[in-house]
N, CA, C and O atoms as a GROMACS GRO file, in nm:
protein
  588
    1MET      N    1  -0.377  -4.028  -6.164
    1MET     CA    2  -0.327  -4.068  -6.294
    1MET      C    3  -0.199  -3.991  -6.326
    1MET      O    4  -0.102  -4.048  -6.374
    2LEU      N    5  -0.200  -3.861  -6.298
    2LEU     CA    6  -0.080  -3.782  -6.324
    2LEU      C    7   0.035  -3.827  -6.235
    2LEU      O    8   0.151  -3.826  -6.277
    3LYS      N    9   0.003  -3.866  -6.112
    3LYS     CA   10   0.108  -3.916  -6.022
    3LYS      C   11   0.172  -4.042  -6.080
    3LYS      O   12   0.294  -4.058  -6.076
    4ASP      N   13   0.089  -4.130  -6.134
    4ASP     CA   14   0.143  -4.252  -6.196
    4ASP      C   15   0.226  -4.218  -6.318
    4ASP      O   16   0.326  -4.285  -6.345
    5ALA      N   17   0.186  -4.116  -6.394
    5ALA     CA   18   0.265  -4.075  -6.510
    5ALA      C   19   0.400  -4.022  -6.466
    5ALA      O   20   0.502  -4.051  -6.528
    6VAL      N   21   0.401  -3.943  -6.359
    6VAL     CA   22   0.526  -3.888  -6.307
    6VAL      C   23   0.617  -4.001  -6.258
    6VAL      O   24   0.739  -3.994  -6.274
    7ARG      N   25   0.559  -4.102  -6.200
    7ARG     CA   26   0.638  -4.215  -6.149
    7ARG      C   27   0.672  -4.316  -6.258
    7ARG      O   28   0.731  -4.421  -6.233
    8ARG      N   29   0.633  -4.282  -6.380
    8ARG     CA   30   0.660  -4.366  -6.498
    8ARG      C   31   0.600  -4.507  -6.485
    8ARG      O   32   0.658  -4.605  -6.530
    9LYS      N   33   0.483  -4.513  -6.424
    9LYS     CA   34   0.412  -4.640  -6.411
    9LYS      C   35   0.330  -4.672  -6.535
    9LYS      O   36   0.280  -4.783  -6.550
   10LEU      N   37   0.317  -4.574  -6.625
   10LEU     CA   38   0.242  -4.598  -6.747
   10LEU      C   39   0.306  -4.520  -6.861
   10LEU      O   40   0.381  -4.425  -6.839
   11ASP      N   41   0.277  -4.563  -6.982
   11ASP     CA   42   0.336  -4.495  -7.098
   11ASP      C   43   0.232  -4.443  -7.195
   11ASP      O   44   0.266  -4.378  -7.294
   12LEU      N   45   0.103  -4.471  -7.168
   12LEU     CA   46  -0.004  -4.423  -7.254
   12LEU      C   47  -0.128  -4.400  -7.169
   12LEU      O   48  -0.168  -4.486  -7.090
   13ILE      N   49  -0.189  -4.284  -7.187
   13ILE     CA   50  -0.316  -4.253  -7.121
   13ILE      C   51  -0.423  -4.259  -7.228
   13ILE      O   52  -0.411  -4.196  -7.333
   14MET      N   53  -0.528  -4.334  -7.201
   14MET     CA   54  -0.638  -4.345  -7.295
   14MET      C   55  -0.761  -4.280  -7.230
   14MET      O   56  -0.796  -4.308  -7.116
   15ALA      N   57  -0.825  -4.192  -7.307
   15ALA     CA   58  -0.944  -4.123  -7.258
   15ALA      C   59  -1.054  -4.135  -7.364
   15ALA      O   60  -1.026  -4.157  -7.482
   16TRP      N   61  -1.177  -4.121  -7.320
   16TRP     CA   62  -1.288  -4.131  -7.412
   16TRP      C   63  -1.290  -4.014  -7.509
   16TRP      O   64  -1.305  -4.032  -7.630
   17SER      N   65  -1.275  -3.891  -7.454
   17SER     CA   66  -1.289  -3.772  -7.538
   17SER      C   67  -1.204  -3.659  -7.481
   17SER      O   68  -1.169  -3.660  -7.363
   18VAL      N   69  -1.172  -3.563  -7.564
   18VAL     CA   70  -1.090  -3.449  -7.523
   18VAL      C   71  -1.161  -3.365  -7.417
   18VAL      O   72  -1.095  -3.307  -7.331
   19ASP      N   73  -1.292  -3.358  -7.420
   19ASP     CA   74  -1.364  -3.276  -7.324
   19ASP      C   75  -1.364  -3.335  -7.184
   19ASP      O   76  -1.406  -3.269  -7.089
   20ARG      N   77  -1.319  -3.459  -7.168
   20ARG     CA   78  -1.307  -3.521  -7.037
   20ARG      C   79  -1.178  -3.482  -6.967
   20ARG      O   80  -1.161  -3.512  -6.849
   21LEU      N   81  -1.088  -3.415  -7.037
   21LEU     CA   82  -0.954  -3.389  -6.981
   21LEU      C   83  -0.937  -3.249  -6.924
   21LEU      O   84  -0.856  -3.230  -6.834
   22GLY      N   85  -1.011  -3.151  -6.973
   22GLY     CA   86  -0.993  -3.016  -6.923
   22GLY      C   87  -1.100  -2.923  -6.975
   22GLY      O   88  -1.174  -2.957  -7.068
   23ARG      N   89  -1.109  -2.805  -6.914
   23ARG     CA   90  -1.213  -2.710  -6.950
   23ARG      C   91  -1.166  -2.602  -7.044
   23ARG      O   92  -1.247  -2.535  -7.108
   24SER      N   93  -1.034  -2.583  -7.053
   24SER     CA   94  -0.985  -2.477  -7.139
   24SER      C   95  -0.866  -2.528  -7.220
   24SER      O   96  -0.807  -2.632  -7.188
   25LEU      N   97  -0.832  -2.454  -7.323
   25LEU     CA   98  -0.719  -2.491  -7.406
   25LEU      C   99  -0.590  -2.492  -7.325
   25LEU      O  100  -0.505  -2.578  -7.344
   26GLN      N  101  -0.576  -2.395  -7.235
   26GLN     CA  102  -0.456  -2.391  -7.153
   26GLN      C  103  -0.443  -2.515  -7.067
   26GLN      O  104  -0.334  -2.570  -7.052
   27ASP      N  105  -0.555  -2.560  -7.010
   27ASP     CA  106  -0.554  -2.683  -6.930
   27ASP      C  107  -0.510  -2.802  -7.014
   27ASP      O  108  -0.426  -2.882  -6.973
   28LEU      N  109  -0.568  -2.814  -7.133
   28LEU     CA  110  -0.537  -2.928  -7.219
   28LEU      C  111  -0.392  -2.927  -7.264
   28LEU      O  112  -0.324  -3.030  -7.261
   29VAL      N  113  -0.343  -2.810  -7.307
   29VAL     CA  114  -0.205  -2.800  -7.352
   29VAL      C  115  -0.110  -2.825  -7.236
   29VAL      O  116  -0.008  -2.893  -7.252
   30GLY      N  117  -0.142  -2.771  -7.120
   30GLY     CA  118  -0.060  -2.796  -7.001
   30GLY      C  119  -0.056  -2.943  -6.965
   30GLY      O  120   0.049  -2.998  -6.934
   31PHE      N  121  -0.174  -3.006  -6.969
   31PHE     CA  122  -0.183  -3.149  -6.939
   31PHE      C  123  -0.098  -3.230  -7.037
   31PHE      O  124  -0.021  -3.317  -6.998
   32LEU      N  125  -0.113  -3.199  -7.166
   32LEU     CA  126  -0.036  -3.271  -7.267
   32LEU      C  127   0.113  -3.249  -7.248
   32LEU      O  128   0.192  -3.342  -7.262
   33GLY      N  129   0.153  -3.125  -7.217
   33GLY     CA  130   0.295  -3.097  -7.193
   33GLY      C  131   0.348  -3.173  -7.073
   33GLY      O  132   0.458  -3.227  -7.077
   34ASP      N  133   0.269  -3.176  -6.965
   34ASP     CA  134   0.311  -3.248  -6.845
   34ASP      C  135   0.334  -3.396  -6.871
   34ASP      O  136   0.434  -3.453  -6.827
   35ILE      N  137   0.241  -3.458  -6.942
   35ILE     CA  138   0.256  -3.602  -6.964
   35ILE      C  139   0.365  -3.632  -7.067
   35ILE      O  140   0.432  -3.734  -7.058
   36HIS      N  141   0.382  -3.544  -7.165
   36HIS     CA  142   0.486  -3.569  -7.267
   36HIS      C  143   0.626  -3.553  -7.209
   36HIS      O  144   0.719  -3.622  -7.252
   37VAL      N  145   0.643  -3.462  -7.111
   37VAL     CA  146   0.772  -3.447  -7.043
   37VAL      C  147   0.811  -3.578  -6.976
   37VAL      O  148   0.929  -3.612  -6.967
   38LYS      N  149   0.713  -3.650  -6.929
   38LYS     CA  150   0.737  -3.778  -6.861
   38LYS      C  151   0.740  -3.896  -6.958
   38LYS      O  152   0.753  -4.011  -6.916
   39GLY      N  153   0.727  -3.867  -7.086
   39GLY     CA  154   0.732  -3.974  -7.186
   39GLY      C  155   0.603  -4.052  -7.200
   39GLY      O  156   0.603  -4.166  -7.245
   40VAL      N  157   0.491  -3.990  -7.162
   40VAL     CA  158   0.361  -4.056  -7.168
   40VAL      C  159   0.283  -3.994  -7.284
   40VAL      O  160   0.277  -3.872  -7.297
   41ASP      N  161   0.223  -4.078  -7.366
   41ASP     CA  162   0.142  -4.030  -7.477
   41ASP      C  163  -0.006  -4.041  -7.442
   41ASP      O  164  -0.044  -4.095  -7.338
   42LEU      N  165  -0.089  -3.988  -7.532
   42LEU     CA  166  -0.233  -3.981  -7.508
   42LEU      C  167  -0.307  -4.034  -7.629
   42LEU      O  168  -0.272  -4.004  -7.743
   43TYR      N  169  -0.411  -4.113  -7.603
   43TYR     CA  170  -0.499  -4.160  -7.709
   43TYR      C  171  -0.641  -4.124  -7.672
   43TYR      O  172  -0.687  -4.155  -7.562
   44LEU      N  173  -0.712  -4.057  -7.764
   44LEU     CA  174  -0.851  -4.019  -7.742
   44LEU      C  175  -0.938  -4.102  -7.834
   44LEU      O  176  -0.933  -4.089  -7.956
   45HIS      N  177  -1.018  -4.188  -7.774
   45HIS     CA  178  -1.096  -4.286  -7.849
   45HIS      C  179  -1.199  -4.221  -7.942
   45HIS      O  180  -1.203  -4.254  -8.061
   46GLN      N  181  -1.280  -4.132  -7.890
   46GLN     CA  182  -1.390  -4.077  -7.969
   46GLN      C  183  -1.340  -3.999  -8.091
   46GLN      O  184  -1.399  -4.006  -8.198
   47GLN      N  185  -1.232  -3.925  -8.073
   47GLN     CA  186  -1.179  -3.848  -8.184
   47GLN      C  187  -1.076  -3.926  -8.265
   47GLN      O  188  -1.037  -3.882  -8.373
   48GLY      N  189  -1.031  -4.040  -8.215
   48GLY     CA  190  -0.931  -4.119  -8.285
   48GLY      C  191  -0.797  -4.048  -8.293
   48GLY      O  192  -0.727  -4.057  -8.394
   49ILE      N  193  -0.761  -3.977  -8.188
   49ILE     CA  194  -0.638  -3.899  -8.187
   49ILE      C  195  -0.531  -3.972  -8.107
   49ILE      O  196  -0.555  -4.017  -7.994
   50ASP      N  197  -0.414  -3.984  -8.167
   50ASP     CA  198  -0.300  -4.048  -8.103
   50ASP      C  199  -0.186  -3.946  -8.102
   50ASP      O  200  -0.134  -3.911  -8.207
   51THR      N  201  -0.148  -3.899  -7.984
   51THR     CA  202  -0.048  -3.792  -7.975
   51THR      C  203   0.095  -3.841  -7.989
   51THR      O  204   0.189  -3.765  -7.964
   52THR      N  205   0.113  -3.966  -8.027
   52THR     CA  206   0.250  -4.011  -8.052
   52THR      C  207   0.301  -3.956  -8.185
   52THR      O  208   0.420  -3.960  -8.213
   53THR      N  209   0.210  -3.902  -8.267
   53THR     CA  210   0.249  -3.844  -8.396
   53THR      C  211   0.228  -3.693  -8.394
   53THR      O  212   0.150  -3.641  -8.314
   54ALA      N  213   0.300  -3.623  -8.482
   54ALA     CA  214   0.285  -3.478  -8.492
   54ALA      C  215   0.142  -3.440  -8.534
   54ALA      O  216   0.085  -3.344  -8.482
   55ALA      N  217   0.086  -3.515  -8.626
   55ALA     CA  218  -0.051  -3.488  -8.671
   55ALA      C  219  -0.149  -3.509  -8.555
   55ALA      O  220  -0.246  -3.434  -8.542
   56GLY      N  221  -0.126  -3.609  -8.474
   56GLY     CA  222  -0.212  -3.635  -8.358
   56GLY      C  223  -0.205  -3.522  -8.257
   56GLY      O  224  -0.307  -3.483  -8.200
   57LYS      N  225  -0.084  -3.469  -8.235
   57LYS     CA  226  -0.070  -3.356  -8.143
   57LYS      C  227  -0.144  -3.233  -8.196
   57LYS      O  228  -0.211  -3.163  -8.120
   58ALA      N  229  -0.133  -3.207  -8.325
   58ALA     CA  230  -0.202  -3.093  -8.385
   58ALA      C  231  -0.354  -3.110  -8.375
   58ALA      O  232  -0.424  -3.015  -8.343
   59MET      N  233  -0.402  -3.229  -8.402
   59MET     CA  234  -0.547  -3.255  -8.392
   59MET      C  235  -0.596  -3.239  -8.248
   59MET      O  236  -0.705  -3.188  -8.224
   60PHE      N  237  -0.514  -3.283  -8.153
   60PHE     CA  238  -0.549  -3.269  -8.012
   60PHE      C  239  -0.568  -3.122  -7.978
   60PHE      O  240  -0.666  -3.085  -7.913
   61GLN      N  241  -0.476  -3.037  -8.022
   61GLN     CA  242  -0.486  -2.895  -7.993
   61GLN      C  243  -0.606  -2.832  -8.063
   61GLN      O  244  -0.672  -2.745  -8.007
   62MET      N  245  -0.635  -2.876  -8.185
   62MET     CA  246  -0.752  -2.824  -8.256
   62MET      C  247  -0.881  -2.864  -8.184
   62MET      O  248  -0.972  -2.782  -8.171
   63CYS      N  249  -0.888  -2.986  -8.137
   63CYS     CA  250  -1.006  -3.030  -8.062
   63CYS      C  251  -1.021  -2.948  -7.934
   63CYS      O  252  -1.132  -2.914  -7.894
   64GLY      N  253  -0.909  -2.917  -7.872
   64GLY     CA  254  -0.912  -2.834  -7.752
   64GLY      C  255  -0.967  -2.696  -7.780
   64GLY      O  256  -1.044  -2.642  -7.701
   65VAL      N  257  -0.928  -2.637  -7.893
   65VAL     CA  258  -0.978  -2.506  -7.933
   65VAL      C  259  -1.129  -2.511  -7.952
   65VAL      O  260  -1.201  -2.423  -7.904
   66PHE      N  261  -1.177  -2.614  -8.021
   66PHE     CA  262  -1.320  -2.624  -8.045
   66PHE      C  263  -1.398  -2.655  -7.917
   66PHE      O  264  -1.511  -2.610  -7.900
   67ALA      N  265  -1.338  -2.733  -7.828
   67ALA     CA  266  -1.405  -2.762  -7.701
   67ALA      C  267  -1.420  -2.634  -7.618
   67ALA      O  268  -1.523  -2.612  -7.556
   68GLU      N  269  -1.316  -2.550  -7.618
   68GLU     CA  270  -1.322  -2.424  -7.546
   68GLU      C  271  -1.426  -2.332  -7.608
   68GLU      O  272  -1.500  -2.264  -7.537
   69LEU      N  273  -1.432  -2.327  -7.740
   69LEU     CA  274  -1.531  -2.246  -7.809
   69LEU      C  275  -1.673  -2.293  -7.775
   69LEU      O  276  -1.760  -2.211  -7.746
   70GLU      N  277  -1.694  -2.422  -7.776
   70GLU     CA  278  -1.826  -2.476  -7.745
   70GLU      C  279  -1.868  -2.440  -7.603
   70GLU      O  280  -1.983  -2.403  -7.579
   71ARG      N  281  -1.775  -2.451  -7.510
   71ARG     CA  282  -1.804  -2.417  -7.371
   71ARG      C  283  -1.842  -2.269  -7.359
   71ARG      O  284  -1.937  -2.235  -7.289
   72ALA      N  285  -1.768  -2.181  -7.427
   72ALA     CA  286  -1.797  -2.038  -7.423
   72ALA      C  287  -1.935  -2.009  -7.484
   72ALA      O  288  -2.008  -1.925  -7.432
   73MET      N  289  -1.970  -2.077  -7.591
   73MET     CA  290  -2.101  -2.056  -7.654
   73MET      C  291  -2.213  -2.101  -7.561
   73MET      O  292  -2.317  -2.036  -7.553
   74ILE      N  293  -2.193  -2.211  -7.491
   74ILE     CA  294  -2.294  -2.259  -7.397
   74ILE      C  295  -2.313  -2.156  -7.285
   74ILE      O  296  -2.426  -2.126  -7.248
   75GLN      N  297  -2.202  -2.103  -7.233
   75GLN     CA  298  -2.212  -2.002  -7.128
   75GLN      C  299  -2.287  -1.878  -7.176
   75GLN      O  300  -2.370  -1.823  -7.104
   76GLU      N  301  -2.259  -1.835  -7.298
   76GLU     CA  302  -2.329  -1.719  -7.354
   76GLU      C  303  -2.478  -1.745  -7.367
   76GLU      O  304  -2.559  -1.657  -7.336
   77ARG      N  305  -2.516  -1.864  -7.413
   77ARG     CA  306  -2.658  -1.896  -7.427
   77ARG      C  307  -2.728  -1.899  -7.292
   77ARG      O  308  -2.842  -1.853  -7.279
   78VAL      N  309  -2.661  -1.954  -7.191
   78VAL     CA  310  -2.721  -1.958  -7.058
   78VAL      C  311  -2.741  -1.816  -7.004
   78VAL      O  312  -2.848  -1.785  -6.951
   79ARG      N  313  -2.639  -1.732  -7.018
   79ARG     CA  314  -2.651  -1.593  -6.971
   79ARG      C  315  -2.764  -1.520  -7.045
   79ARG      O  316  -2.842  -1.448  -6.984
   80ALA      N  317  -2.772  -1.541  -7.176
   80ALA     CA  318  -2.878  -1.476  -7.254
   80ALA      C  319  -3.015  -1.524  -7.209
   80ALA      O  320  -3.109  -1.444  -7.199
   81GLY      N  321  -3.029  -1.651  -7.182
   81GLY     CA  322  -3.155  -1.706  -7.134
   81GLY      C  323  -3.195  -1.649  -7.000
   81GLY      O  324  -3.312  -1.619  -6.977
   82LEU      N  325  -3.098  -1.635  -6.909
   82LEU     CA  326  -3.127  -1.577  -6.778
   82LEU      C  327  -3.167  -1.431  -6.790
   82LEU      O  328  -3.260  -1.386  -6.723
   83GLU      N  329  -3.099  -1.356  -6.876
   83GLU     CA  330  -3.134  -1.216  -6.898
   83GLU      C  331  -3.274  -1.203  -6.957
   83GLU      O  332  -3.351  -1.115  -6.917
   84ARG      N  333  -3.307  -1.290  -7.051
   84ARG     CA  334  -3.441  -1.286  -7.112
   84ARG      C  335  -3.547  -1.317  -7.008
   84ARG      O  336  -3.652  -1.252  -7.004
   85ALA      N  337  -3.521  -1.414  -6.922
   85ALA     CA  338  -3.618  -1.450  -6.818
   85ALA      C  339  -3.637  -1.333  -6.721
   85ALA      O  340  -3.750  -1.303  -6.681
   86ARG      N  341  -3.526  -1.268  -6.683
   86ARG     CA  342  -3.538  -1.151  -6.594
   86ARG      C  343  -3.617  -1.040  -6.660
   86ARG      O  344  -3.701  -0.975  -6.597
   87ALA      N  345  -3.591  -1.018  -6.790
   87ALA     CA  346  -3.661  -0.912  -6.864
   87ALA      C  347  -3.811  -0.941  -6.871
   87ALA      O  348  -3.892  -0.848  -6.874
   88GLN      N  349  -3.849  -1.068  -6.873
   88GLN     CA  350  -3.990  -1.106  -6.877
   88GLN      C  351  -4.052  -1.107  -6.737
   88GLN      O  352  -4.170  -1.136  -6.721
   89GLY      N  353  -3.971  -1.074  -6.637
   89GLY     CA  354  -4.022  -1.066  -6.501
   89GLY      C  355  -4.033  -1.199  -6.429
   89GLY      O  356  -4.099  -1.208  -6.326
   90LYS      N  357  -3.969  -1.301  -6.481
   90LYS     CA  358  -3.975  -1.431  -6.415
   90LYS      C  359  -3.883  -1.432  -6.295
   90LYS      O  360  -3.774  -1.373  -6.297
   91ARG      N  361  -3.926  -1.499  -6.192
   91ARG     CA  362  -3.847  -1.511  -6.070
   91ARG      C  363  -3.751  -1.629  -6.088
   91ARG      O  364  -3.792  -1.739  -6.123
   92LEU      N  365  -3.624  -1.605  -6.063
   92LEU     CA  366  -3.522  -1.707  -6.077
   92LEU      C  367  -3.484  -1.764  -5.941
   92LEU      O  368  -3.502  -1.697  -5.839
   93GLY      N  369  -3.432  -1.883  -5.939
   93GLY     CA  370  -3.386  -1.945  -5.815
   93GLY      C  371  -3.490  -2.037  -5.756
   93GLY      O  372  -3.593  -2.068  -5.816
   94ARG      N  373  -3.458  -2.080  -5.636
   94ARG     CA  374  -3.548  -2.171  -5.566
   94ARG      C  375  -3.677  -2.100  -5.525
   94ARG      O  376  -3.674  -1.981  -5.493
   95PRO      N  377  -3.788  -2.172  -5.527
   95PRO     CA  378  -3.912  -2.110  -5.480
   95PRO      C  379  -3.904  -2.083  -5.329
   95PRO      O  380  -3.838  -2.157  -5.256
   96LYS      N  381  -3.970  -1.978  -5.285
   96LYS     CA  382  -3.972  -1.944  -5.142
   96LYS      C  383  -4.053  -2.047  -5.066
   96LYS      O  384  -4.148  -2.104  -5.118
   97VAL      N  385  -4.012  -2.067  -4.942
   97VAL     CA  386  -4.084  -2.159  -4.854
   97VAL      C  387  -4.207  -2.086  -4.803
   97VAL      O  388  -4.202  -1.967  -4.772
   98GLY      N  389  -4.316  -2.157  -4.794
   98GLY     CA  390  -4.440  -2.097  -4.746
   98GLY      C  391  -4.433  -2.056  -4.600
   98GLY      O  392  -4.352  -2.107  -4.523
   99THR      N  393  -4.519  -1.964  -4.564
   99THR     CA  394  -4.519  -1.914  -4.426
   99THR      C  395  -4.558  -2.023  -4.326
   99THR      O  396  -4.515  -2.021  -4.211
  100ASP      N  397  -4.641  -2.118  -4.371
  100ASP     CA  398  -4.678  -2.228  -4.281
  100ASP      C  399  -4.557  -2.314  -4.247
  100ASP      O  400  -4.542  -2.359  -4.133
  101ILE      N  401  -4.470  -2.336  -4.343
  101ILE     CA  402  -4.349  -2.413  -4.320
  101ILE      C  403  -4.255  -2.333  -4.229
  101ILE      O  404  -4.194  -2.389  -4.138
  102GLU      N  405  -4.242  -2.204  -4.254
  102GLU     CA  406  -4.157  -2.120  -4.169
  102GLU      C  407  -4.206  -2.122  -4.024
  102GLU      O  408  -4.125  -2.130  -3.932
  103ARG      N  409  -4.337  -2.114  -4.005
  103ARG     CA  410  -4.393  -2.119  -3.868
  103ARG      C  411  -4.364  -2.254  -3.803
  103ARG      O  412  -4.330  -2.261  -3.685
  104ALA      N  413  -4.377  -2.360  -3.881
  104ALA     CA  414  -4.351  -2.494  -3.826
  104ALA      C  415  -4.203  -2.509  -3.788
  104ALA      O  416  -4.171  -2.570  -3.686
  105ILE      N  417  -4.115  -2.454  -3.869
  105ILE     CA  418  -3.971  -2.461  -3.837
  105ILE      C  419  -3.943  -2.379  -3.712
  105ILE      O  420  -3.869  -2.423  -3.624
  106THR      N  421  -4.002  -2.260  -3.703
  106THR     CA  422  -3.983  -2.175  -3.585
  106THR      C  423  -4.032  -2.246  -3.460
  106THR      O  424  -3.965  -2.244  -3.357
  107ALA      N  425  -4.148  -2.309  -3.468
  107ALA     CA  426  -4.203  -2.381  -3.353
  107ALA      C  427  -4.114  -2.499  -3.314
  107ALA      O  428  -4.090  -2.523  -3.196
  108ALA      N  429  -4.066  -2.572  -3.414
  108ALA     CA  430  -3.981  -2.687  -3.386
  108ALA      C  431  -3.851  -2.643  -3.320
  108ALA      O  432  -3.803  -2.708  -3.227
  109ARG      N  433  -3.794  -2.533  -3.368
  109ARG     CA  434  -3.670  -2.482  -3.308
  109ARG      C  435  -3.695  -2.433  -3.166
  109ARG      O  436  -3.611  -2.452  -3.078
  110ALA      N  437  -3.810  -2.371  -3.144
  110ALA     CA  438  -3.844  -2.323  -3.010
  110ALA      C  439  -3.861  -2.439  -2.913
  110ALA      O  440  -3.834  -2.426  -2.793
  111ASP      N  441  -3.907  -2.554  -2.965
  111ASP     CA  442  -3.923  -2.674  -2.882
  111ASP      C  443  -3.790  -2.746  -2.860
  111ASP      O  444  -3.784  -2.845  -2.787
  112GLY      N  445  -3.684  -2.697  -2.925
  112GLY     CA  446  -3.552  -2.758  -2.906
  112GLY      C  447  -3.519  -2.869  -3.002
  112GLY      O  448  -3.420  -2.940  -2.983
  113LYS      N  449  -3.600  -2.886  -3.106
  113LYS     CA  450  -3.572  -2.990  -3.205
  113LYS      C  451  -3.452  -2.951  -3.289
  113LYS      O  452  -3.429  -2.834  -3.317
  114GLY      N  453  -3.376  -3.051  -3.330
  114GLY     CA  454  -3.261  -3.028  -3.416
  114GLY      C  455  -3.302  -3.008  -3.561
  114GLY      O  456  -3.418  -3.026  -3.598
  115ILE      N  457  -3.205  -2.971  -3.641
  115ILE     CA  458  -3.233  -2.942  -3.782
  115ILE      C  459  -3.277  -3.068  -3.857
  115ILE      O  460  -3.374  -3.064  -3.931
  116LYS      N  461  -3.206  -3.178  -3.837
  116LYS     CA  462  -3.240  -3.301  -3.910
  116LYS      C  463  -3.378  -3.352  -3.872
  116LYS      O  464  -3.456  -3.394  -3.957
  117ARG      N  465  -3.407  -3.350  -3.743
  117ARG     CA  466  -3.538  -3.399  -3.699
  117ARG      C  467  -3.650  -3.309  -3.750
  117ARG      O  468  -3.756  -3.357  -3.791
  118THR      N  469  -3.626  -3.180  -3.748
  118THR     CA  470  -3.726  -3.084  -3.799
  118THR      C  471  -3.753  -3.112  -3.946
  118THR      O  472  -3.868  -3.117  -3.989
  119ALA      N  473  -3.647  -3.130  -4.022
  119ALA     CA  474  -3.662  -3.159  -4.166
  119ALA      C  475  -3.739  -3.288  -4.187
  119ALA      O  476  -3.831  -3.293  -4.269
  120ARG      N  477  -3.704  -3.391  -4.114
  120ARG     CA  478  -3.771  -3.520  -4.130
  120ARG      C  479  -3.919  -3.510  -4.092
  120ARG      O  480  -4.005  -3.562  -4.163
  121ASP      N  481  -3.948  -3.444  -3.981
  121ASP     CA  482  -4.087  -3.430  -3.936
  121ASP      C  483  -4.174  -3.352  -4.034
  121ASP      O  484  -4.292  -3.381  -4.052
  122LEU      N  485  -4.113  -3.251  -4.098
  122LEU     CA  486  -4.189  -3.167  -4.192
  122LEU      C  487  -4.184  -3.218  -4.335
  122LEU      O  488  -4.256  -3.168  -4.421
  123GLY      N  489  -4.100  -3.318  -4.361
  123GLY     CA  490  -4.089  -3.373  -4.496
  123GLY      C  491  -4.021  -3.279  -4.593
  123GLY      O  492  -4.056  -3.275  -4.711
  124ILE      N  493  -3.925  -3.202  -4.543
  124ILE     CA  494  -3.850  -3.110  -4.628
  124ILE      C  495  -3.701  -3.139  -4.612
  124ILE      O  496  -3.661  -3.219  -4.528
  125GLY      N  497  -3.620  -3.075  -4.692
  125GLY     CA  498  -3.477  -3.098  -4.687
  125GLY      C  499  -3.409  -3.024  -4.574
  125GLY      O  500  -3.458  -2.922  -4.525
  126VAL      N  501  -3.296  -3.078  -4.532
  126VAL     CA  502  -3.217  -3.015  -4.426
  126VAL      C  503  -3.171  -2.876  -4.469
  126VAL      O  504  -3.171  -2.783  -4.389
  127GLY      N  505  -3.134  -2.863  -4.596
  127GLY     CA  506  -3.090  -2.732  -4.647
  127GLY      C  507  -3.200  -2.628  -4.638
  127GLY      O  508  -3.173  -2.511  -4.612
  128THR      N  509  -3.324  -2.670  -4.661
  128THR     CA  510  -3.437  -2.578  -4.651
  128THR      C  511  -3.451  -2.529  -4.507
  128THR      O  512  -3.470  -2.409  -4.484
  129VAL      N  513  -3.441  -2.620  -4.413
  129VAL     CA  514  -3.450  -2.581  -4.272
  129VAL      C  515  -3.336  -2.485  -4.237
  129VAL      O  516  -3.358  -2.384  -4.170
  130GLN      N  517  -3.216  -2.515  -4.282
  130GLN     CA  518  -3.101  -2.429  -4.253
  130GLN      C  519  -3.120  -2.290  -4.313
  130GLN      O  520  -3.088  -2.190  -4.248
  131ARG      N  521  -3.170  -2.282  -4.436
  131ARG     CA  522  -3.193  -2.152  -4.500
  131ARG      C  523  -3.294  -2.069  -4.421
  131ARG      O  524  -3.273  -1.949  -4.400
  132VAL      N  525  -3.402  -2.132  -4.379
  132VAL     CA  526  -3.506  -2.060  -4.304
  132VAL      C  527  -3.450  -2.014  -4.170
  132VAL      O  528  -3.474  -1.901  -4.128
  133ILE      N  529  -3.375  -2.101  -4.104
  133ILE     CA  530  -3.316  -2.064  -3.975
  133ILE      C  531  -3.223  -1.944  -3.992
  133ILE      O  532  -3.228  -1.850  -3.913
  134GLN      N  533  -3.141  -1.949  -4.094
  134GLN     CA  534  -3.046  -1.840  -4.118
  134GLN      C  535  -3.120  -1.711  -4.153
  134GLN      O  536  -3.088  -1.604  -4.102
  135ARG      N  537  -3.219  -1.721  -4.239
  135ARG     CA  538  -3.291  -1.602  -4.284
  135ARG      C  539  -3.370  -1.538  -4.170
  135ARG      O  540  -3.376  -1.416  -4.159
  136LEU      N  541  -3.430  -1.620  -4.085
  136LEU     CA  542  -3.512  -1.567  -3.976
  136LEU      C  543  -3.431  -1.539  -3.849
  136LEU      O  544  -3.484  -1.483  -3.753
  137GLY      N  545  -3.305  -1.578  -3.849
  137GLY     CA  546  -3.222  -1.554  -3.731
  137GLY      C  547  -3.261  -1.642  -3.614
  137GLY      O  548  -3.257  -1.597  -3.499
  138LEU      N  549  -3.299  -1.766  -3.642
  138LEU     CA  550  -3.344  -1.856  -3.535
  138LEU      C  551  -3.229  -1.915  -3.455
  138LEU      O  552  -3.253  -1.980  -3.353
  139CYS      N  553  -3.106  -1.895  -3.498
  139CYS     CA  554  -2.994  -1.944  -3.419
  139CYS      C  555  -2.991  -1.874  -3.283
  139CYS      O  556  -2.961  -1.936  -3.181
  140GLU      N  557  -3.023  -1.742  -3.284
  140GLU     CA  558  -3.026  -1.665  -3.162
  140GLU      C  559  -3.142  -1.710  -3.072
  140GLU      O  560  -3.131  -1.708  -2.950
  141LEU      N  561  -3.253  -1.750  -3.135
  141LEU     CA  562  -3.370  -1.796  -3.060
  141LEU      C  563  -3.334  -1.916  -2.973
  141LEU      O  564  -3.370  -1.920  -2.856
  142ARG      N  565  -3.265  -2.012  -3.030
  142ARG     CA  566  -3.228  -2.132  -2.955
  142ARG      C  567  -3.126  -2.098  -2.847
  142ARG      O  568  -3.133  -2.151  -2.736
  143ALA      N  569  -3.029  -2.009  -2.880
  143ALA     CA  570  -2.928  -1.971  -2.782
  143ALA      C  571  -2.992  -1.899  -2.663
  143ALA      O  572  -2.956  -1.921  -2.548
  144ALA      N  573  -3.089  -1.811  -2.694
  144ALA     CA  574  -3.158  -1.737  -2.587
  144ALA      C  575  -3.238  -1.832  -2.499
  144ALA      O  576  -3.246  -1.811  -2.378
  145ARG      N  577  -3.298  -1.935  -2.558
  145ARG     CA  578  -3.378  -2.031  -2.484
  145ARG      C  579  -3.292  -2.114  -2.392
  145ARG      O  580  -3.335  -2.152  -2.284
  146ALA      N  581  -3.166  -2.142  -2.435
  146ALA     CA  582  -3.075  -2.224  -2.355
  146ALA      C  583  -3.028  -2.149  -2.229
  146ALA      O  584  -2.991  -2.212  -2.130
  147GLU      N  585  -3.030  -2.016  -2.233
  147GLU     CA  586  -2.983  -1.937  -2.117
  147GLU      C  587  -3.084  -1.937  -2.011
  147GLU      O  588  -3.064  -1.877  -1.906
   0.00000   0.00000   0.00000
C-alpha cells in the first residue's frame, strides 16, 4: 500500500480503525507523515476521522495517543497477571510431555523414524517431537546409529 502511495497510484487510504495502522504513536505519526508527503490522505471509518482537515489530523494523533496508552495498559495487566500466577506457585508455559511419550519418541528415533512420522504415529505435534529430541539430545543418537 505504501509503495502504491509513493508511486501516486492512490490519493486516499481508507482503514477501519487507527489501531490497524501501527502499534505506537511514533509509527502512526511516521505513517501519516509518509503518506502526506506523497499527497495521500487518510480516512478512518470507525473513528470518522478524515486527515484532509486540520481537525482530522489532530484527532488522528489523539487516537494514536490513546491507542498507545491502551496497549501499554494491556501489557501491564498481562505482566501483573503472570507475576501473580508465579507468586501463587503456578507453573507457566506448555505442560511437560509425559515420560511414556518421551520413551516412545526415543524408540522411534532409534528405529530411524523421521520427526513427522514419529509425530503422526504418536498423535502429537511435530514441535513436541522436536522439543523432546532437542532436550534429550537425540540428534546425536541418530548420528551415532548412522556411523
